[in-house]
N, C-alpha and C positions, 0 to 999 in steps of 0.2 A: 820340765822344771821340777815338778814335784819329786820325781825319782832322784834327781840330783841332790835336792835338799835332804831327803831321807837318808841317801848315802852319805852326805856330809855329816849329819848327826851321828851316824854310826862310827865315824872316825873320831868323835869328840869324847872327852872324858866327862861323864855325868856328874862327878864330884868337883871338877874344876872349871868346867866351861858352861857354868849356869846361864850366863848372860848370852853367850853366843847361841846356845841351844834354844833359848826363849825366842831369839830373834829369827831363827831359822823356822821354828815352830810356827811362828806368826805368819812367815810367808806361806807355809804349807797350808795353813788354815784359810788364807785368802785365796790361794789357788783352788782349794777344794770348793770354795763358795762359787767362784767363777764357773768351775766345771759343772756344779750342780745347776746353776742357772742355765748354762748351755744345754744341759741334758733335760731341762724341764722339771727338775726336781726341787727347784727353790722358788723364788719369787718370780723368776723370768726376768729379772732386771739385774744389771751388773751393780756392784757395790757403789755407793754415792762417792763421787770424786772428792768433794772437800772433806768429808767426815770419815770415810772408811777405807779409802785406797792408801795403802802403805807408800811412804815416801820414795822408796826405791823404784816401785811400780809407776808412780807419777814420772819419776825422772827417766825410766825406760821409754815411756810414751813420748815425752819431749824430745829425747834423743832420736827415737824412731821417726817422728815428724820431720825433724831437722834433717836427718840423713836422706830423706826423700826430696829435699828442695834442690834447685839448681845450684851448681858450683859447691856442693856440701863435700867435704873431704874429712877424713879421720885425722885426728892430731893426738900426739903424745908428748908431753913436755916433762923432761926430768930436771928438776930445779936444783940450782946450786945452793950452797949452804946460806949465803947471804939473802937471797931471794925468799928461801923457805922459812928463815928465821923471821924476817920482817912480815911475810904473810901470817904466820902463827901469831904474831903479836899484834896484828892489825884489829882495831876496834870493831869493824864491820864484819870480821871473820875472813879466814884465809881465802874462801872461794870468791867472795866479792871483791877482795883485795887484787886477786890475780886476773879476775875478769876485766877489772878497770885497766890494769897494765896492758893486757893483751889488745883491748880496745883502743886505747890511747896509742899504742905502738902502731897498729894498723892504720888508724886515722892519719898518722904521719905519713903513711904511704898512700893516702887518698882512698882507703878502702873502709867502708862502712859495712859492718858484718853482723850476722847472727852468730850466736855462740852458745854452746852447752858443753858441760863437762863435769866429771866426778873426780874427786881427790882420793888417792890411794897411797898406800905405804908399801914399800918393798919389803920382803921377809928376808932377814939375813943379818948377820953381826957386823958386816963391813961398815966402817964410818967414813970411808974415803969420800963418798957422796951422800948427800941427805937422802933419806928414804922417801920424803914426800914428792909425789909426782901426780900428773893428771892425764886422764884419758877422755877425749871428748870429739866434738864436731865443731867445724868453723866453715863458713862460706867465704870462699875466695876464689878469684879467677884462676883458671888452671894454669894460665901462662905466667903467673906470678908466684907459684908455689915455692920455688927455690928462693926467691927474694924474700917472701914472708918467713920462711924457715930460718934463714940466716938473721933476719932482724929479730925474731923472736928469741933466738938463742942469745943474742946479745942483750936482750932486755931481760930475760929470765934464767938463763942457764950458762952464762959465759964461763963460769968456774966450775962447770960440771965436767968431770973425767970421764970420757967416753971409753967403754970397754966392749970388745967384741961387737955384737950387733946392737947394743943399747945406745942409739943416738941421743944426743941432748934433746934435739927437737926432730921428730919424725912426723911427716905429713904424707898421707896416701889416699888413693881412690878408696871408696867404700864399696866393696864388692857384694857384701851381704848386710844390708842395714839392720835387720833383726838381730844377727849374731853381734854386731858391734855395739848396738845399744845394750845388749845383755852383758857383753864384756865390760863396757864402761861402768856399769852399775853392780858388777858381781860382788864387790867388798863394801857396799854402801854402809851396811850396819857396823862392820869391823872398823871402817874409817871413822864413823861417827864415835865409836867408842874410844878410839885412840885420840881423837881430836878433844873429847871432852876431858880426858885425863891431862893431855897437854896444856889445855887452856883454862882448866878448872871450871868449865861450864858448858852446857849443851851447845854444839856448834854443827851447823849444817854442812855436810861434806859434798854438796854439790852446787852447781850454778846453772841457770838457764835464762836466757833473755826473755823479754815479754813474749815475743812472736812464738818462742818455742813452748812457753807455758801455755799460751792460748791453743797453739796447734796441737799439743799433746792432749789437752783435755778434749779437744774437738775430735781427735782421732780415737780416744778412749770410748767417747760417747757414740761414735759410728760404729764401733764394734758391738755395743749394746743394741743399737738399732737392727742390726742384722739378725739378732735373735729375739727380737720383740715380736710379740703376737700381733701387735698393731702395725708392723711393717709389711 
């Protein structure tokens, strides 16, 4: 991860991309801190979860925990213009707004679910579809995946124009939980910056249900216990 971030900085313009470079450098600093603790060169303890763990790292662990639960599947939803516009205008923020729609939609099918996801923007000039979309994880019975996919498309992406392999709603088995958790959070800082400009205020680009929040924190702390001198 450190190598990828260093490579990412090398592709940016130091005179134009100050904010993005600062975000990536903060990630590198955190990774270095964790690595030093693993190697016994630091305090021997991981960074304190509430105070010092970056937001995207917290979300990574929440997604990783959720990915390991029964009936967890990967979900990508590409929003239509109407849904995306309403989400961006929502007082509680777009992530909470969309999470509420997903949970209400599944509740109508009799499914109570755990959910976590990240908001992301497509890169390109096309305006046919809205650039806002989400990648995440939801827990649903495997025999109801197609039913859920069609229902979520009707609720969130009915007006999305599908092109090539970009389905409006894509649900699939999670073959590599760590990779998918990393993929979902890969543009956390970039999305936060775009949302701040679009809404005129700081906006969280992710959502995680309470069980995923608790599970992610527990998973992170277990990693620390593996390298603790007391274990």
